[in-house]
C-alpha positions as CSV (number, residue, x, y, z in Angstrom):
1,M,39.7,141.0,99.5
2,S,39.5,137.4,98.5
3,R,41.0,134.2,99.7
4,L,41.3,132.6,96.3
5,L,42.3,129.1,95.2
6,F,44.0,128.9,91.8
7,I,43.4,125.4,90.4
8,T,45.6,124.4,87.5
9,W,46.4,121.2,85.5
10,D,50.0,121.1,84.2
11,G,52.2,118.6,82.5
12,P,55.8,118.2,83.7
13,Q,57.2,119.9,80.6
14,T,55.5,123.2,81.2
15,S,56.4,126.1,83.6
16,Y,53.3,128.1,83.2
17,L,52.5,128.0,86.9
18,T,55.8,129.4,88.2
19,G,56.7,131.4,85.1
20,L,53.4,133.1,84.2
21,F,50.7,132.7,86.8
22,L,52.7,132.9,90.0
23,P,54.0,136.4,89.4
24,I,50.4,137.5,88.8
25,L,49.2,135.8,91.9
26,T,52.1,137.4,93.8
27,R,51.0,140.9,92.6
28,L,47.4,140.0,93.7
29,R,48.8,139.2,97.1
30,Q,50.5,142.5,97.3
31,S,47.1,144.1,96.5
32,G,45.6,142.4,99.6
33,H,44.3,139.2,98.2
34,S,45.3,135.8,99.6
35,P,46.1,133.4,96.7
36,H,46.6,129.7,97.2
37,V,47.5,127.0,94.5
38,L,46.2,123.5,93.9
39,Q,48.1,121.9,91.1
40,F,47.1,118.7,89.3
41,T,50.2,117.3,87.7
42,W,52.1,114.1,86.8
43,G,55.5,115.7,87.2
44,S,58.3,114.1,89.1
45,D,58.6,114.4,92.8
46,E,61.7,116.7,92.3
47,K,59.6,119.0,90.0
48,V,56.8,119.1,92.6
49,V,59.1,120.0,95.4
50,E,60.7,122.7,93.3
51,T,57.3,124.2,92.4
52,K,56.1,124.1,96.0
53,R,59.3,125.8,97.2
54,T,59.0,128.5,94.5
55,C,55.3,129.2,95.4
56,E,55.8,129.3,99.1
57,S,58.9,131.5,98.8
58,Q,56.5,134.1,97.3
59,G,54.0,133.6,100.2
60,V,51.6,131.5,98.1
61,P,50.6,128.2,99.8
62,Y,50.8,125.2,97.5
63,R,49.3,121.7,97.3
64,M,49.5,119.0,94.6
65,V,47.2,116.3,93.3
66,R,48.9,113.5,91.4
67,V,47.2,112.8,88.0
68,R,46.7,109.1,87.3
69,R,48.0,108.3,83.9
70,I,46.2,105.0,83.2
71,A,43.9,103.6,80.6
72,G,44.2,106.5,78.2
73,G,41.9,109.3,79.2
74,I,40.1,107.4,82.0
75,G,42.9,108.0,84.6
76,P,42.9,111.8,84.1
77,F,39.1,111.9,84.1
78,L,38.9,109.9,87.4
79,T,41.6,112.2,88.8
80,A,39.5,115.3,88.0
81,V,36.4,113.8,89.5
82,A,38.1,112.7,92.7
83,G,40.0,116.1,92.7
84,S,36.8,117.7,94.0
85,L,37.7,116.2,97.4
86,A,41.1,118.0,97.3
87,I,39.4,121.2,96.5
88,R,36.9,120.8,99.3
89,R,39.8,120.2,101.8
90,A,41.7,123.2,100.5
91,V,38.5,125.4,100.9
92,R,38.1,124.1,104.5
93,D,41.8,124.3,105.5
94,W,42.6,127.6,103.9
95,K,39.2,129.3,104.4
96,I,38.8,129.9,100.7
97,D,36.0,132.1,99.4
98,L,36.8,132.2,95.7
99,L,37.7,129.4,93.3
100,M,39.7,130.1,90.1
101,P,39.8,126.9,88.0
102,R,42.0,127.2,84.9
103,S,40.8,125.3,81.8
104,L,38.6,122.3,81.6
105,M,40.0,119.5,83.8
106,P,40.0,121.8,86.9
107,A,36.6,123.0,85.8
108,L,35.4,119.4,85.9
109,S,36.7,119.1,89.5
110,V,34.8,122.2,90.5
111,L,31.6,120.9,88.8
112,C,31.9,117.7,90.8
113,L,31.7,119.6,94.1
114,W,28.5,118.8,96.0
115,T,27.9,122.5,96.4
116,T,29.7,125.8,95.6
117,R,27.5,127.7,98.1
118,G,29.3,130.6,99.6
119,L,32.1,130.4,97.0
120,S,32.6,132.9,94.2
121,I,33.9,131.4,91.0
122,V,36.2,133.0,88.4
123,F,36.7,130.6,85.5
124,D,39.9,131.1,83.5
125,A,38.8,129.6,80.2
126,D,42.3,130.2,78.7
127,G,41.6,129.1,75.2
128,F,39.4,126.3,73.8
129,A,41.1,123.2,75.2
130,A,38.7,120.7,73.7
131,D,39.0,122.2,70.2
132,E,42.8,122.4,70.5
133,R,42.8,118.6,71.0
134,A,40.5,118.3,68.0
135,D,42.6,120.6,65.8
136,F,46.0,119.3,66.7
137,Q,45.8,116.0,68.5
138,G,43.3,114.1,66.3
139,L,40.4,114.1,68.8
140,S,37.2,113.5,66.8
141,R,34.5,116.2,67.4
142,S,31.9,113.4,67.3
143,S,33.7,111.5,70.1
144,M,32.4,111.1,73.7
145,T,35.5,112.8,75.0
146,Y,35.1,115.9,72.9
147,R,31.4,116.2,73.8
148,L,32.1,115.8,77.5
149,L,34.8,118.5,77.4
150,K,32.5,120.9,75.6
151,W,29.8,120.2,78.1
152,V,32.2,121.0,80.9
153,E,33.2,124.2,79.1
154,R,29.6,125.3,78.6
155,R,28.5,124.3,82.1
156,M,31.4,126.1,83.8
157,V,30.9,129.3,81.8
158,R,27.3,129.3,83.0
159,L,28.1,128.5,86.6
160,A,31.0,130.9,87.0
161,D,30.3,134.4,88.3
162,S,32.9,135.8,85.9
163,V,35.0,134.3,83.0
164,M,38.5,135.3,82.0
165,V,39.5,134.9,78.3
166,R,42.5,135.9,76.3
167,T,40.8,137.4,73.2
168,T,37.6,139.3,72.5
169,K,36.7,136.6,69.9
170,A,36.9,133.9,72.6
171,A,34.5,136.0,74.8
172,D,32.1,136.3,71.8
173,I,32.2,132.5,71.1
174,L,31.7,131.4,74.7
175,Q,29.0,133.9,75.4
176,A,27.0,132.8,72.3
177,D,27.5,129.1,73.1
178,S,26.5,129.4,76.7
179,R,23.9,132.1,76.3
180,T,25.0,133.8,79.4
181,D,25.5,137.4,80.4
182,V,28.1,139.2,78.2
183,A,29.1,141.5,81.1
184,K,30.8,138.7,83.0
185,F,33.5,138.1,80.4
186,F,36.9,139.8,80.9
187,V,39.8,139.8,78.4
188,V,43.0,139.4,80.4
189,T,46.6,139.3,79.2
190,N,49.4,136.8,79.8
191,G,51.6,139.6,81.2
192,R,55.3,139.5,82.1
193,D,57.3,141.8,84.3
194,P,58.8,144.5,82.0
195,S,61.7,145.0,84.3
196,A,63.2,141.7,83.2
197,Y,63.5,143.1,79.7
198,A,64.8,146.6,80.7
199,G,68.2,148.0,80.0
200,E,70.1,148.6,76.8
201,R,70.2,146.0,74.1
202,P,73.8,144.6,73.8
203,S,75.9,146.0,70.9
204,R,77.4,143.6,68.4
205,P,80.6,144.0,66.4
206,D,78.9,142.4,63.3
207,N,76.1,143.8,61.3
208,S,74.3,140.5,60.8
209,L,70.5,140.1,61.1
210,R,69.6,137.8,63.9
211,L,66.2,136.1,63.7
212,C,64.8,134.1,66.6
213,Y,62.0,131.9,67.7
214,V,61.0,130.9,71.3
215,G,58.7,128.1,72.4
216,S,57.4,124.7,71.4
217,I,58.1,123.2,67.9
218,G,55.0,121.4,66.7
219,D,52.9,121.3,63.6
220,Q,50.6,124.1,64.8
221,Y,53.7,126.4,64.9
222,L,54.4,125.8,61.2
223,P,58.2,125.0,61.6
224,D,58.6,124.1,58.0
225,Q,57.3,127.4,56.8
226,M,59.3,129.2,59.4
227,L,62.6,127.6,58.3
228,E,61.8,128.3,54.6
229,L,61.0,132.0,55.5
230,A,64.3,132.3,57.3
231,R,66.2,130.8,54.4
232,T,64.5,133.2,52.0
233,I,65.4,136.2,54.1
234,R,69.0,134.9,54.3
235,Q,69.2,134.7,50.5
236,S,68.5,138.5,50.3
237,V,70.2,139.5,53.5
238,P,73.6,137.7,53.7
239,G,74.8,136.9,57.2
240,T,71.3,136.3,58.6
241,T,71.2,133.8,61.5
242,L,68.4,132.0,63.2
243,E,68.2,131.1,66.9
244,L,65.6,128.6,68.0
245,F,65.1,128.7,71.8
246,T,63.1,125.6,72.6
247,G,62.7,122.6,74.8
248,D,61.5,120.6,71.9
249,T,65.0,120.0,70.6
250,Q,64.1,116.7,69.0
251,N,61.2,118.2,67.0
252,A,63.5,121.1,66.0
253,V,66.2,118.7,64.7
254,E,63.5,116.8,62.7
255,A,62.2,120.0,61.2
256,L,65.7,121.0,60.2
257,G,66.2,117.6,58.6
258,R,63.1,117.9,56.5
259,A,64.3,121.3,55.3
260,N,67.7,120.0,54.4
261,L,69.2,122.4,57.0
262,A,70.5,119.8,59.5
263,D,74.1,121.0,59.1
264,A,73.3,124.7,58.6
265,A,75.9,126.6,60.7
266,W,73.7,129.7,60.6
267,I,71.0,128.0,62.7
268,T,71.3,127.3,66.4
269,V,69.0,125.2,68.6
270,R,69.2,126.0,72.3
271,Q,67.2,125.0,75.4
272,I,67.5,127.7,78.0
273,P,65.8,128.3,81.4
274,P,62.9,130.7,81.5
275,A,65.0,133.3,83.5
276,A,67.5,133.5,80.6
277,I,64.9,134.2,77.9
278,P,64.8,138.0,78.2
279,A,68.6,138.3,77.7
280,A,68.6,135.8,74.9
281,L,65.8,137.7,73.0
282,K,67.5,141.1,73.5
283,S,70.6,139.7,71.7
284,C,68.5,139.2,68.6
285,D,66.9,141.6,66.1
286,L,63.6,140.2,64.7
287,A,61.3,137.5,65.9
288,L,59.1,134.8,64.2
289,A,55.7,133.8,65.4
290,L,53.9,131.7,62.8
291,R,50.7,129.8,63.8
292,K,48.3,127.6,62.0
293,K,44.9,129.3,61.9
294,C,41.9,127.2,62.9
295,Y,38.9,127.3,65.2
296,S,40.8,126.9,68.4
297,T,43.4,129.6,67.7
298,Q,40.7,132.2,68.0
299,G,40.9,131.9,71.8
300,V,44.7,131.9,72.3
301,A,47.1,134.7,73.0
302,P,50.7,133.4,72.4
303,I,52.9,134.3,75.4
304,K,55.9,134.7,73.0
305,I,54.2,137.8,71.4
306,G,54.5,139.8,74.6
307,E,58.0,138.5,75.3
308,Y,59.2,139.5,71.9
309,V,57.9,143.1,71.9
310,M,59.0,143.7,75.5
311,A,62.5,142.7,74.4
312,G,62.3,145.2,71.6
313,L,61.8,142.7,68.8
314,P,59.5,143.5,65.9
315,I,57.7,140.3,64.6
316,I,56.9,138.5,61.5
317,G,53.8,136.6,62.6
318,T,50.3,135.3,61.9
319,A,47.5,137.9,62.1
320,G,44.4,137.0,64.0
321,V,46.1,134.8,66.6
322,G,46.0,136.8,69.8
323,E,45.3,140.5,70.2
324,V,47.9,141.7,67.7
325,D,46.1,144.3,65.6
326,S,47.7,147.2,67.4
327,L,51.1,145.8,66.8
328,I,50.4,145.5,63.0
329,K,48.9,149.0,62.9
330,A,52.1,150.4,64.6
331,G,54.3,148.7,62.1
332,V,56.2,146.5,64.6
333,M,54.5,143.3,63.3
334,F,54.4,142.1,59.7
335,P,51.2,140.0,59.1
336,F,52.6,136.9,57.4
337,D,50.2,135.1,55.1
338,G,52.6,132.6,53.5
339,D,54.2,135.0,51.0
340,H,57.9,134.7,51.7
341,G,58.8,137.3,49.2
342,A,56.5,140.0,50.7
343,A,57.9,139.3,54.2
344,T,61.5,139.6,52.8
345,Q,60.6,142.8,51.1
346,W,59.3,144.2,54.4
347,V,62.5,143.2,56.1
348,I,64.6,145.0,53.5
349,E,62.5,148.1,52.9
350,K,60.8,148.7,56.3
351,F,62.7,146.9,59.1
352,L,66.4,147.2,58.3
353,P,66.3,151.0,57.6
354,N,64.3,151.6,60.9
355,K,65.7,149.0,63.3
356,V,66.3,151.4,66.2
357,H,63.0,153.1,65.9
358,L,61.0,149.9,65.6
359,A,62.9,148.3,68.5
360,Q,61.9,151.3,70.7
361,E,58.3,151.2,69.5
362,A,58.1,147.5,70.1
363,R,59.4,147.9,73.7
364,R,56.9,150.7,74.4
365,L,53.9,148.8,73.1
366,G,55.2,145.6,74.9
367,T,55.2,147.4,78.2
368,E,51.9,149.0,77.7
369,L,50.0,146.0,76.2
370,F,51.7,143.0,77.7
371,G,53.1,144.2,81.0
372,I,52.1,142.3,84.2
373,E,50.3,145.4,85.7
374,R,47.7,145.2,82.9
375,S,47.2,141.4,83.7
376,V,46.7,142.1,87.4
377,R,44.1,144.8,86.6
378,G,42.2,142.3,84.5
379,Y,42.3,139.6,87.2
380,E,41.2,142.2,89.8
381,A,38.3,143.3,87.6
382,A,37.1,139.7,87.2
383,I,37.4,139.0,90.9
384,R,35.5,142.2,91.8
385,Y,32.7,141.3,89.4
386,A,32.5,137.7,90.7
387,R,32.2,138.8,94.3
388,A,29.6,141.4,93.6
389,A,27.6,138.9,91.6
390,K,27.7,136.4,94.4
391,A,26.7,139.1,96.9
392,H,23.6,139.7,94.9
């Protein structure tokens, strides 16, 4: 079994480490592995202390490297380069034999090590970080920053003994770009613990249709289209409501203003802690998951998709973003292509008459496809392959 170092780079607004990855690392620990965490972050001291306490309460040792936020991208770049020293100390102190860098900045730190001799490497590519910045943050694909990040991606894929991705398309793209062995790519899921979503859905005295959305509110999530879709459904299904569960409350308010829905009593914006999300979703009927399709979205698997279906919520969402073909085939996801009328017709003719059955089917598929056990099996397969490759 491995003594692995999970290396991650997280902003203060995210809870990916404790909410998504720590449960997976904890399951790996229960299987005999010994996971450790090195987190690069610019979060507050209070946030760091909380994260450290949470990790160590699960038996996972934790260290932090403070990201220098100076001179634009220079500070983070220097942090990543110098971060190789923190990795080396962690390897020495914790007797690490396997590195698991997640995304490009931790990958850069690993590439800056003098040597990785004796260390197996599992690279968690987790999407196309450079292309996400180009698609949604204005980074020019001809810029030095973009070219550097793509070099890091390509070099890390080649160096790694195995590579974890979220979609088969991501594996195809990275394999073709790096010209490396296709066998070392493993599609893993962003799994959640199904037990958090277990139990009966609460009964409601009214017969209203409750729509919901969970997650960030930004241009890539098409908030204007989402609100127009909700309004169109409400026009045909009186009493429809919409719950927006998001930490981006300001962006949500701005989107409502653009849609002339700022004072709409049927729409609620709420920020809730991660632990409260399962119960909040189970109180709703139908979920929304729109996403702007572009190059980088070929590599992402929205976490909200798994959360929705495990909570028993069918989805109106964008096809081709994440591994959702099986959900569409089973009828628990309507592939939205911008046609509000077609989506509304599906709600009236397919969803409403079959609410109970579709909720049960969504829950079944959610547990099967997005449960944490499947994620752990994927991680273990990538680790086994990496260790075997290093042994040879």
